[in-house]
ZADO-1210 file (C-alpha; in nm, 4 decimals, padded with zeros to 6 digits):
<atoms>
<atom x="-01.4553" y="02.8077" z="00.9985" code="MET" pos="1"/>
<atom x="-01.6537" y="02.8368" z="00.6773" code="THR" pos="2"/>
<atom x="-01.4717" y="02.9662" z="00.3728" code="VAL" pos="3"/>
<atom x="-01.6158" y="03.2929" z="00.2501" code="ALA" pos="4"/>
<atom x="-01.7521" y="03.2823" z="-00.1053" code="PRO" pos="5"/>
<atom x="-01.4782" y="03.5181" z="-00.2257" code="ASP" pos="6"/>
<atom x="-01.1944" y="03.2727" z="-00.1510" code="VAL" pos="7"/>
<atom x="-01.0523" y="03.1452" z="-00.4779" code="GLN" pos="8"/>
<atom x="-01.0340" y="02.7626" z="-00.4546" code="PRO" pos="9"/>
<atom x="-00.6971" y="02.5986" z="-00.5210" code="LEU" pos="10"/>
<atom x="-00.8037" y="02.2811" z="-00.7007" code="ALA" pos="11"/>
<atom x="-00.4761" y="02.0910" z="-00.7165" code="VAL" pos="12"/>
<atom x="-00.4381" y="01.7172" z="-00.7610" code="ASP" pos="13"/>
<atom x="-00.1422" y="01.6264" z="-00.5418" code="SER" pos="14"/>
<atom x="00.0303" y="01.7181" z="-00.2159" code="PRO" pos="15"/>
<atom x="00.3328" y="01.8418" z="-00.4128" code="ALA" pos="16"/>
<atom x="00.1177" y="02.0794" z="-00.6180" code="ALA" pos="17"/>
<atom x="-00.0576" y="02.1993" z="-00.3008" code="ALA" pos="18"/>
<atom x="00.2737" y="02.2677" z="-00.1281" code="ILE" pos="19"/>
<atom x="00.4035" y="02.4508" z="-00.4364" code="ARG" pos="20"/>
<atom x="00.0920" y="02.6730" z="-00.4470" code="GLU" pos="21"/>
<atom x="00.1152" y="02.7516" z="-00.0762" code="LEU" pos="22"/>
<atom x="00.4854" y="02.8401" z="-00.1026" code="ARG" pos="23"/>
<atom x="00.4068" y="03.0676" z="-00.3975" code="GLU" pos="24"/>
<atom x="00.1503" y="03.2377" z="-00.1723" code="ALA" pos="25"/>
<atom x="00.4323" y="03.3023" z="00.0768" code="GLY" pos="26"/>
<atom x="00.3507" y="03.0324" z="00.3309" code="LEU" pos="27"/>
<atom x="00.6104" y="02.8312" z="00.5162" code="ARG" pos="28"/>
<atom x="00.5560" y="02.4555" z="00.4972" code="ILE" pos="29"/>
<atom x="00.6113" y="02.3196" z="00.8461" code="SER" pos="30"/>
<atom x="00.6275" y="01.9476" z="00.9167" code="THR" pos="31"/>
<atom x="00.2769" y="01.9511" z="01.0636" code="ALA" pos="32"/>
<atom x="00.1384" y="02.1377" z="00.7620" code="ARG" pos="33"/>
<atom x="00.3065" y="01.8970" z="00.5191" code="ARG" pos="34"/>
<atom x="00.1776" y="01.5928" z="00.7118" code="LEU" pos="35"/>
<atom x="-00.1775" y="01.7348" z="00.7114" code="LEU" pos="36"/>
<atom x="-00.1686" y="01.8058" z="00.3383" code="ILE" pos="37"/>
<atom x="-00.0377" y="01.4566" z="00.2632" code="GLU" pos="38"/>
<atom x="-00.2991" y="01.2935" z="00.4901" code="ALA" pos="39"/>
<atom x="-00.5869" y="01.4902" z="00.3356" code="LEU" pos="40"/>
<atom x="-00.4843" y="01.3915" z="-00.0174" code="PHE" pos="41"/>
<atom x="-00.4288" y="01.0286" z="00.0851" code="LYS" pos="42"/>
<atom x="-00.7647" y="00.9886" z="00.2623" code="ALA" pos="43"/>
<atom x="-01.0470" y="00.8016" z="00.0848" code="GLU" pos="44"/>
<atom x="-01.2875" y="01.0765" z="00.1798" code="GLY" pos="45"/>
<atom x="-01.3388" y="01.3685" z="00.4157" code="PRO" pos="46"/>
<atom x="-01.1799" y="01.3389" z="00.7627" code="VAL" pos="47"/>
<atom x="-01.2266" y="01.5199" z="01.0921" code="SER" pos="48"/>
<atom x="-00.9636" y="01.7192" z="01.2765" code="ALA" pos="49"/>
<atom x="-00.9834" y="01.4653" z="01.5618" code="ALA" pos="50"/>
<atom x="-00.9086" y="01.1809" z="01.3191" code="HIS" pos="51"/>
<atom x="-00.6057" y="01.3735" z="01.1869" code="LEU" pos="52"/>
<atom x="-00.4829" y="01.4457" z="01.5414" code="VAL" pos="53"/>
<atom x="-00.5093" y="01.0752" z="01.6269" code="HIS" pos="54"/>
<atom x="-00.3614" y="00.9276" z="01.3080" code="THR" pos="55"/>
<atom x="-00.0800" y="01.1820" z="01.2696" code="LEU" pos="56"/>
<atom x="-00.0007" y="01.2173" z="01.6432" code="ALA" pos="57"/>
<atom x="00.0008" y="01.5964" z="01.6108" code="LEU" pos="58"/>
<atom x="-00.0958" y="01.8601" z="01.8645" code="ASP" pos="59"/>
<atom x="-00.4691" y="01.9326" z="01.8432" code="GLU" pos="60"/>
<atom x="-00.4281" y="02.3113" z="01.8368" code="SER" pos="61"/>
<atom x="-00.1712" y="02.2820" z="01.5572" code="SER" pos="62"/>
<atom x="-00.4078" y="02.0685" z="01.3497" code="VAL" pos="63"/>
<atom x="-00.6995" y="02.3112" z="01.3909" code="TYR" pos="64"/>
<atom x="-00.4774" y="02.6139" z="01.3230" code="ARG" pos="65"/>
<atom x="-00.3358" y="02.4571" z="01.0063" code="ASN" pos="66"/>
<atom x="-00.6749" y="02.3367" z="00.8816" code="LEU" pos="67"/>
<atom x="-00.8093" y="02.6904" z="00.9218" code="GLU" pos="68"/>
<atom x="-00.5104" y="02.8337" z="00.7347" code="LEU" pos="69"/>
<atom x="-00.5409" y="02.5777" z="00.4524" code="LEU" pos="70"/>
<atom x="-00.9123" y="02.6517" z="00.4239" code="GLU" pos="71"/>
<atom x="-00.8525" y="03.0291" z="00.4204" code="ARG" pos="72"/>
<atom x="-00.6105" y="02.9792" z="00.1313" code="HIS" pos="73"/>
<atom x="-00.8667" y="02.7764" z="-00.0662" code="GLY" pos="74"/>
<atom x="-00.6791" y="02.4461" z="-00.0608" code="LEU" pos="75"/>
<atom x="-00.9286" y="02.2541" z="00.1539" code="ILE" pos="76"/>
<atom x="-01.2903" y="02.2900" z="00.2578" code="ARG" pos="77"/>
<atom x="-01.5086" y="02.1301" z="00.5154" code="HIS" pos="78"/>
<atom x="-01.8520" y="01.9756" z="00.5151" code="LEU" pos="79"/>
<atom x="-02.1012" y="01.8425" z="00.7664" code="HIS" pos="80"/>
<atom x="-02.2747" y="01.5054" z="00.7452" code="LEU" pos="81"/>
<atom x="-02.5683" y="01.4737" z="00.9801" code="GLY" pos="82"/>
<atom x="-02.4795" y="01.5595" z="01.3393" code="HIS" pos="83"/>
<atom x="-02.1108" y="01.4693" z="01.3124" code="GLY" pos="84"/>
<atom x="-01.8065" y="01.6943" z="01.3308" code="PRO" pos="85"/>
<atom x="-01.6829" y="01.9060" z="01.0431" code="GLY" pos="86"/>
<atom x="-01.4952" y="01.6904" z="00.7918" code="LEU" pos="87"/>
<atom x="-01.2100" y="01.8240" z="00.5786" code="TYR" pos="88"/>
<atom x="-01.1082" y="01.7431" z="00.2231" code="LEU" pos="89"/>
<atom x="-00.9034" y="01.8990" z="-00.0555" code="PRO" pos="90"/>
<atom x="-01.0934" y="02.1248" z="-00.2930" code="VAL" pos="91"/>
<atom x="-01.1553" y="01.9179" z="-00.6056" code="ALA" pos="92"/>
<atom x="-01.1614" y="02.0198" z="-00.9689" code="ARG" pos="93"/>
<atom x="-01.4934" y="01.8367" z="-01.0047" code="ASP" pos="94"/>
<atom x="-01.6880" y="01.9132" z="-00.6890" code="GLU" pos="95"/>
<atom x="-01.9477" y="01.6716" z="-00.5585" code="VAL" pos="96"/>
<atom x="-02.2488" y="01.7099" z="-00.3348" code="GLU" pos="97"/>
<atom x="-02.3616" y="01.4659" z="-00.0685" code="TYR" pos="98"/>
<atom x="-02.6543" y="01.2529" z="00.0415" code="LEU" pos="99"/>
<atom x="-02.6276" y="01.1112" z="00.3941" code="TYR" pos="100"/>
<atom x="-02.8354" y="00.8330" z="00.5496" code="CYS" pos="101"/>
<atom x="-02.8940" y="00.9236" z="00.9122" code="GLU" pos="102"/>
<atom x="-02.9640" y="00.5607" z="01.0011" code="ARG" pos="103"/>
<atom x="-02.6843" y="00.3528" z="00.8428" code="CYS" pos="104"/>
<atom x="-02.4405" y="00.6432" z="00.7745" code="THR" pos="105"/>
<atom x="-02.4178" y="00.5667" z="00.4022" code="LYS" pos="106"/>
<atom x="-02.2713" y="00.8611" z="00.2116" code="VAL" pos="107"/>
<atom x="-02.3500" y="00.8984" z="-00.1576" code="THR" pos="108"/>
<atom x="-02.1509" y="01.1360" z="-00.3724" code="LEU" pos="109"/>
<atom x="-02.3590" y="01.3135" z="-00.6348" code="VAL" pos="110"/>
<atom x="-02.2524" y="01.5275" z="-00.9304" code="ALA" pos="111"/>
<atom x="-02.4010" y="01.8757" z="-00.8800" code="PRO" pos="112"/>
<atom x="-02.5870" y="01.8547" z="-01.2123" code="ALA" pos="113"/>
<atom x="-02.7880" y="01.5605" z="-01.0733" code="GLU" pos="114"/>
<atom x="-02.9362" y="01.7905" z="-00.8086" code="LEU" pos="115"/>
<atom x="-03.0079" y="02.0857" z="-01.0403" code="ASP" pos="116"/>
<atom x="-03.3825" y="02.0090" z="-01.0542" code="ALA" pos="117"/>
<atom x="-03.4026" y="02.0135" z="-00.6726" code="VAL" pos="118"/>
<atom x="-03.1891" y="02.3261" z="-00.6597" code="ARG" pos="119"/>
<atom x="-03.4154" y="02.4977" z="-00.9162" code="GLU" pos="120"/>
<atom x="-03.7320" y="02.4071" z="-00.7221" code="GLN" pos="121"/>
<atom x="-03.5898" y="02.5605" z="-00.4055" code="ILE" pos="122"/>
<atom x="-03.4785" y="02.8671" z="-00.5980" code="HIS" pos="123"/>
<atom x="-03.8173" y="02.9166" z="-00.7633" code="GLU" pos="124"/>
<atom x="-04.0113" y="02.8661" z="-00.4413" code="ARG" pos="125"/>
<atom x="-03.7883" y="03.0474" z="-00.1898" code="PHE" pos="126"/>
<atom x="-03.5429" y="03.2598" z="-00.3861" code="GLY" pos="127"/>
<atom x="-03.2362" y="03.0706" z="-00.2618" code="TYR" pos="128"/>
<atom x="-02.9862" y="02.8825" z="-00.4742" code="MET" pos="129"/>
<atom x="-02.8776" y="02.5933" z="-00.2510" code="PRO" pos="130"/>
<atom x="-02.5485" y="02.4114" z="-00.2510" code="SER" pos="131"/>
<atom x="-02.5019" y="02.0716" z="-00.0925" code="PHE" pos="132"/>
<atom x="-02.1222" y="02.0779" z="-00.0714" code="THR" pos="133"/>
<atom x="-02.1100" y="02.2207" z="00.2812" code="HIS" pos="134"/>
<atom x="-02.4136" y="02.0442" z="00.4289" code="TYR" pos="135"/>
<atom x="-02.5332" y="01.7106" z="00.2949" code="ALA" pos="136"/>
<atom x="-02.8928" y="01.6305" z="00.2148" code="ILE" pos="137"/>
<atom x="-02.9834" y="01.4163" z="00.5157" code="VAL" pos="138"/>
<atom x="-03.2494" y="01.1472" z="00.5099" code="GLY" pos="139"/>
<atom x="-03.2835" y="00.7708" z="00.4700" code="LEU" pos="140"/>
<atom x="-03.1261" y="00.5643" z="00.1941" code="CYS" pos="141"/>
<atom x="-03.3549" y="00.3329" z="-00.0019" code="ASP" pos="142"/>
<atom x="-03.2680" y="00.0275" z="00.2116" code="GLN" pos="143"/>
<atom x="-03.3269" y="00.2051" z="00.5456" code="CYS" pos="144"/>
<atom x="-03.6492" y="00.3628" z="00.4205" code="ALA" pos="145"/>
<atom x="-03.7679" y="00.0173" z="00.3109" code="ALA" pos="146"/>
<atom x="-03.6925" y="-00.1259" z="00.6574" code="ARG" pos="147"/>
<atom x="-03.8882" y="00.1567" z="00.8159" code="ARG" pos="148"/>
<atom x="-04.1938" y="00.1244" z="00.5886" code="THR" pos="149"/>
<atom x="-04.1716" y="-00.2468" z="00.5150" code="GLY" pos="150"/>
<atom x="-04.1461" y="-00.2089" z="00.1364" code="HIS" pos="151"/>
<atom x="-03.8795" y="-00.1198" z="-00.1156" code="ARG" pos="152"/>
<atom x="-03.8783" y="00.2423" z="-00.2291" code="GLY" pos="153"/>
<atom x="-03.8576" y="00.3579" z="-00.5871" code="THR" pos="154"/>
<atom x="-03.5296" y="00.5397" z="-00.5550" code="SER" pos="155"/>
<atom x="-03.2837" y="00.5151" z="-00.8387" code="SER" pos="156"/>
<atom x="-02.9902" y="00.5583" z="-00.6006" code="ALA" pos="157"/>
<atom x="-02.6794" y="00.3816" z="-00.7203" code="ARG" pos="158"/>
<atom x="-02.4638" y="00.1454" z="-00.5244" code="SER" pos="159"/>
<atom x="-02.1030" y="00.1407" z="-00.6198" code="GLY" pos="160"/>
<atom x="-01.7646" y="00.2943" z="-00.5533" code="PRO" pos="161"/>
<atom x="-01.9174" y="00.6385" z="-00.4941" code="GLU" pos="162"/>
<atom x="-02.1213" y="00.4991" z="-00.2022" code="ASP" pos="163"/>
<atom x="-01.9244" y="00.5416" z="00.1175" code="LEU" pos="164"/>
<atom x="-02.0112" y="00.5529" z="00.4855" code="HIS" pos="165"/>
<atom x="-01.9115" y="00.7550" z="00.7861" code="SER" pos="166"/>
<atom x="-01.7993" y="00.6529" z="01.1316" code="HIS" pos="167"/>
<atom x="-01.8505" y="01.0138" z="01.2380" code="GLY" pos="168"/>
<atom x="-01.4952" y="01.1353" z="01.1998" code="ASP" pos="169"/>
<atom x="-01.4037" y="01.0103" z="00.8537" code="PHE" pos="170"/>
<atom x="-01.5715" y="00.8870" z="00.5395" code="VAL" pos="171"/>
<atom x="-01.4512" y="00.5726" z="00.3668" code="HIS" pos="172"/>
<atom x="-01.5586" y="00.2467" z="00.2097" code="SER" pos="173"/>
<atom x="-01.4970" y="-00.1135" z="00.3077" code="HIS" pos="174"/>
<atom x="-01.7191" y="-00.4191" z="00.3411" code="PRO" pos="175"/>
<atom x="-01.9136" y="-00.4236" z="00.6651" code="HIS" pos="176"/>
<atom x="-02.0693" y="-00.7171" z="00.8391" code="ARG" pos="177"/>
<atom x="-02.3558" y="-00.7094" z="01.0828" code="GLY" pos="178"/>
<atom x="-02.5858" y="-00.4219" z="01.1727" code="ALA" pos="179"/>
<atom x="-02.4166" y="-00.1679" z="00.9467" code="HIS" pos="180"/>
<atom x="-02.3937" y="-00.3966" z="00.6436" code="SER" pos="181"/>
<atom x="-02.4518" y="-00.2241" z="00.3115" code="HIS" pos="182"/>
<atom x="-02.5846" y="-00.4414" z="00.0296" code="PRO" pos="183"/>
<atom x="-02.3819" y="-00.4015" z="-00.2868" code="ARG" pos="184"/>
</atoms>
């Protein structure tokens, strides 16, 4: 359910503004739709339909139907991290692109301008202008690459509040202990 490029994004900053925009577009705001909108805006990061079904105790078909409708109206979009399910999030005024570590599931949010040099290289070489908002750049973070090769890489990747991780069906941050620990 990819949004076509001609869909005008509705970059709003609150559930109330989203509901107002959808009503102005002639949509009815059912309880399920309102709960989904509120959950998407409340989430720390992108979430899967299955996560929304579980946390909101809504019918699965209703969740998928409403997510598709919200995406068609430009309020939300989805992205893919590695081999996991599609994850949904509100369209933001300041879009970000994603780096995803396939080993530890670390997710790093990147301002699109920071990837312009990579984007330009791909464009010059292949004639495509890539976007990393729908599919993340997948690889190994500096720490996982160092464990694999036995030495620390030279990456300038930042650790901080923009570094999140995925459990497959939602992206969030919190301190981990054990095998999935992320040094801060």
